[in-house]
N, C-alpha and C positions, 0 to 999 in steps of 0.2 A: 555903631550900636544905636545911636539916636535915630538914624534913618530907618533902621530895622523896626524900632518901636513905632515910628510914625506910619510906616507901611502897614503894620498890623492894625493900628487904630483906623486908618483909612479903609482897610478891608472890612473891619467890623462895622464901620458906619455905612459902607455900601450895602453890606448884607442886611443891616437893619432897615435901610431905605427900601431895598427890594422886598423884604418881608412886609414892611409897612404898606408898600404899593399893592402887594398881593392881597393883604388883608382889606385894604380900602376897596380894591376891585371886587373882592368876594362880598364885602358888606354892601356895595352898590348893587351887585347882582341879586343879593337876597332882598334888598329893599325894592328893587325893580320888580322881582317876582311877586313880592307881597302886594305891591301897588296894583299889578296886573290882576292878581287874584281878587283883590277888593273891588276893582272895576268890573270884573266879570261877575262877581256876586251881586254887585249893585245893579248891573244890567239885567241879570236873571230875576232879581227881586222886582225890578220895574216892570219886566214883561209879565211876571206872575200877577202883579197888582193890576195891570192893564187887562189881562185875561179874566181875572176875577170880576173886574168891573163890567166887562162885556157880558159875561154869563149872568151876572146879577140883573142887568137890563133885559137880557134875552128871556130869562125866566119870568120876569114880571110881564113882559109883552106876551109871552106864550100863554100865560094864565088868562090874561085879558082877552086874547083872541079866541081861546077855547070857549070862553063865556059868550062871546059875540057870535061864534059860528055854531051851527047844528052839526056836532061831530059825527053822528050816525049818517047824516045826509052827505057829509063831506067824504067819508070813507066808502060809501056805496055809489057815489056819483061817478059817471064816466067823463064828466066835463072837468077834467083836472086842470086844464089851462085857466078856466074861469075861477076856480078855487084859488089857484096860485096868484092870480091877479088880485083877488079879493084880500088875500093875506098881505100882499105887498102894500095895498092901499091902507089897510089897517095899521101896519107897522109905521108907515109914514105919518098917519094922523095921530097915532098914540105917542110917537116921538115928539111931535109938536105939542100935543096936549100936556105931556108931563115934562116938557122942556129938557129932554135928554140931549146932552152935548154930543151929537153924532153927526158926522158928515155923510155925503151921498154914498160913498163906498161902504161905510159901516152899516148904513141903513139897508143897502143892497145885500150885504152879508147876513144881516139879521133876518131879512125876508127869506133868503134861500135856506138858512138854517132852520127857521121855524116851519117853512114849507116841507123840508125833509123830515122834521120831527112828526108833523101831522100826517103827511101823505106817504112818506117813505120810511127809511131805516135810520133816521137821525144822522149823526156824524159819519156813519158808515157809508152813506150815499156817495159823498165826495171821494172817499178812499177807494170804494169799489169802482168808481168811474175813472180813477187815475191809472192809466195804462202802465206806468212805471212801478206801481205797487203790486207785488206778487203775493204778499201775505199780510194779514192784519191780525194783530194780537192785542186784545183789550184785557189788561191785567186787573183793572178796576175802573170804576166810572170816570175817574179823572186821569187815567194813565193809559194811553193808546200808543202802541209801537207799530211800525210797518217795516216790511223788508223791501228795499229798493236796490236793484242791481247787486243783490247778494248781501247787502249790508243792512243791519237792523238800526232803525232811527226812531227816536222819540218824537211824536208829533205834538202840536199845540191843541189838537182837537180833544174834546172830552164830552161826556154825557153830563146832564144836569146833576144827577145823583143816581143812587142805586135803583130807585124806583123807575127812573127813566130808562136805564139800561135793561132792567128786567122786562119792561114793557116792550122794548124792541125785540128781545129774545123771544118772548111769547108770540109776538107778531110773526116772527120768522117760522117758529116751529108749528104754529097752528095752521099755516098754509100747506104744510106737508103732512098733516094728520098726526103730528106728534104732540106730546105734552111734557112739560117740565114743572116740577114742584118739589116739595120737601121729600116726598116718597120716591120721586124719580128725578134726582138732582143733576143728572147728566143726560145729554142728548146729542146725537149726530143727525145732521140733516143736509139737504142740498138746496142752495139758493136757486132762484129762477134762472140765473145765468149759468148754472152748473157748478158754481163754487162750493167747495167742501166747508161745511159749517159745524163747529163743535162748541157747545156751551156747558158751563158747569156753575151751579149756584150754591149758596149756603144750604145746609150746614157743611157740605163738603168743601166749598170754597170759603176759606176763613175771612178773607178781606173783601168779600162781596162777589157778585156775579162776574164771570170771566168768559171771554169769547176768543176763539181762534178760527180764522177764515183763510183757507188756501184758495186763492182766486183761480178761476177757470179761464184759461186763455181762449179768447174768441177766435183768434187765428193761431192754430197749433204750430209750434216750432218745427222746423225741418232740420235735416242734417247740416245744411248750409249755415243755419244759425249757430249751431254748436261749433262749426269750423271757424266762423267769424269771431266767436267768443274764445277761441283757442281751448276748447274743452277736450279736443283730440286732434289728431292729424288726418290728412286726406287718406293716407295709407291705412290707418286704423279704421276710418269710416268705410273704406272699400272692403276691408276684411269683414266688418260687422254686417254689411249689406249682403255679402256672399254667404255668411253663416246662416242668416235668416232664410235666404233663398234655398239653401241645401237642406233645410229642415233640421238644423242643430237645435237641441234643447238648451235654452239659455236662461241663466239666472243672473239678474242684476242686483248686486249687493251694494249697500251704502247706508249711511246714517240718515236721521230725519232731516228733510230739507236739502238733501244732496242732489236731487234731480233724478231719482230712480224712475218715477212715473213718467216724467218728461222723456227720458231716454227710452223707456218701454214703448211709449206712444210713437216715437220716431222710428224705432226698429220695426214695430208692427206695420209701418207703412211699406216695408219691403216685402211683405207677404203678397204673393201673386193674387191678382184680382179674381181669378177663377175659383179660389179655394173658399170653403165654408169655415167661417171663424166664429167662435163663441167666446165672449169675454165674460169674466166673473169678477165682481168687485163688491166691496163694502159700500162705497159711495161711487157712483158711476162718474169716472173722470176721463177715461180713454176716449179719444176722438178718432175712430177708425175711418180711413179714407176709402175702404172697399165697400162694395154694395152688399155682398153676401155675408152679413154680420147679424148675429143674435146677441143681445146684451142682457146679461143676468145680474141681479143685484140681491145680495142677502138682506134679510129683514130681521130686526130685533123682535123680541116678544112684546106683546101689548101690556097694558097695566095689570091685566089678570094673569100674566105669565104664559099666555097662549099665542100661537101664530108665528113662532120663531122659525125662520128659514135660514139655516146656517150655511157657511161657505161650503162645508162638506156636502150638504144636501144639493147645492148647486153644481158642484163638481160631479157628483154621482149622476145627476140627471143629465148633465151635458154629454156624458159618455153614451147616452141613449139617443142623442140628437144628431148622430152621424157627423161629428166634427172633423175637419181636416186639420184645424189648429185650435188649441185651447190657450187663451191668454188670461192668466190669473193675475189680478191686480197686485196681490201680495200674499206670500206664504207666511202664515202666522199661527197655524194650529193643526188639528188632526186631518184637515183636508189634504195635507201633504202625502198621506198614505195612498189615497185614491189617485192623486195627481201622479205620483211616481209609478204606481201600477199601470196607469194609462200610458206613461212614457215608455215603460218597459214592455208594453204589449201592442206596439204598432202606432201609437199616437205621437208621431214625431213632430218636431217643430214647435213645441210648446214654449211659451215665454212667461216669465214671472219675475217678481222682485222679492228681496228679503232684507231685513234689518241686520247688518253686520258691518264690522270695521275692516275686514280683510277677507279675501277668498277662503283662506283656511278657516277663519271663524265662521264664515257662511256655511261651510260643510259641517262644522261642529254643531251649529245651530239647527241645521236640517236633521242631523242625527238625534239631537235632543227632542225636537218636535215629534219625530217618528216614535221615539221611546215614550213620550208623554201621551201619544195618541193610542196607546194600548197595544202596540206591536209586541208579540210574545217572543219572537226569535231574537237571538243574541246580537251583540254589537257588530260582530264581523258580518253577519248577514245583512244588517241594516246598512252598513257601509258599502257592501256589494251592490245593494239596490240603488244607493245614491250614485255610486260610480258608474253603474250601467245606465242610469236615467239621465244624468247631467253631462253635457258635452263641454259647455263653456260657462265660466263665471266671470262677469265683468264687474270690476270694483270702481265705483264712482264716489267722489268725495267733494264736500264743500270746504275749501281752504279758509284760513283765517282772514284773508282779505276779501272774502265773499265770492271769489271765483270758484267755478266748479270744473273739476278735471276727471277724466277717466284715468285713474292712477295705475290700473293693472288690468290686463286681459289674460286669464288663465285657461288652459285646456286641461280637462280631467282625462287622465290617461289610463286609469284602471286601479288595480290593487297590487301592493307588495306586502305579503303577509297580512297583517290586520290593518294596514294603513292605506288610505286613499292617496294615490299619487297624482300629481299635476305638474304642468310645466308652464312657465310664464312666457307669453309671446311678446307683449308690449308692456312698457311701464313708463311712469312719469317720475323723473328724478328732480327733487327740489334742491336748488343750489344755493339760494340766498334770499334775504328779505331786506327790502329797502327801508329807509328811515320812516317813511309814511305807511309802512305795513304791507306794501305790495310784494307778492311772492314771485320769485323767478325760478325757472326750471326748464327742463326740456324733456320731450318724449323720445323714447328710443326703442328699437327692437332688441330683443335679447340674443338674436342670432339663431334661435331655435325654430326649425320648420315644424309646424303642428301636424299631427297625424291626419287631421281633417282636411288638410290641403289637397290630398289625393281625391277626396270626395268632391271638393269644390271643382277640381279639374274635370271630373267625369260629368259634371253638370254643364260643362262648356263655358264656365265663368273664368275669364282671364284676369288674373291679378298681375301687378308689376313684378318683374323677375326678381328685383332686389327688395321686395316688400318685407321679407323676414331677415334681411341682412342687417347686422348690428350697426354698421357705420352709416347706413342710409335710412334708419328707422325714424329719425326725428324730423 
């Protein structure tokens, strides 16, 4: 009996020791996380203090240099190199004069930043010249994000204040004959390198002026680049190339920043060089490789509400220009009516994009756009027009890890009753996500041979025999 009691006591003591050890380990873990958080906060505060000190010095030097230089002469002169040298000399002499504690690297950075403020686009210059940056987002004067390799990153760059940011905005829009003010607080423009620029200012932008820039790729991406990025497979690429060559009407569907325009640009490269191509865009971004190309761009109304040239005006006019192909940057309004009428009356091989999260949603959005455009006939007739006009819907998506994938290729097969029917040819299956957020998955064929495969064969284009086979699709 005594041994039994002793065993129970020992068991209780062991349990208490184990519980105590777990509590101690848990406490240590909490303390460690708390310490790491404090260290991280302290490091962040130190960086902010250092950044604030840098911009304080920069603003003082900027004002001094502006007083020293003849600003009108600076902005009109063609001898930019001499002006940059003069600014560098002034930065060095003023740092010595005011005894600013700066080293050579900091003075060089100050010189470049002030040169960019006076002669260029301020902190945007560095970001525009960075080849890894694909998008620039200025939320307010002291908050600038960029997209690099599909991921959005907060930068340490910033404007001096809202006045500085507004000055850069005005510099950009004035070069393209636009204006932005309280009466016209939103503007779309194109930078000299072709990048798409959008700005919005108070009273619409509550926290101050904001900018979005989608950079223009100097060297356009090719299909090989998408293959290297695992955006699709070689068999999917072969099929898309064949679809363009046989004049299939293709819609690329996807969300903002998913890569719709990039894919549209790549697919347009498969259009034969002998064909006459007309492109229509809000802001010209497409980089056609063919010679026989006419580029049209819509135009907003001026400050008096006159001079507007809509997308629909451009589409209507393009039909009088003997096009072999019409490439529409994006379907977003009533221009869809004229576009589909063109597709249904002999203008094959048209390409365009649309904002939607799935092929089925893309079809629904096209139906809604046609209804909003004032089409008087019923839903069934609208759907018949869509099913007759569109051959293929490609769905592209930007995944959570920043990668872009062609997640589905659908063929529109016709109508069953009042419903547009389609069949999926290829798809991307998401299988897992790693601890660091990387998404895993595989591409596969559905095993369905599309109806358009017969047309591809009549054009003499040979695809791999097992291209549509389910087990060989990925």
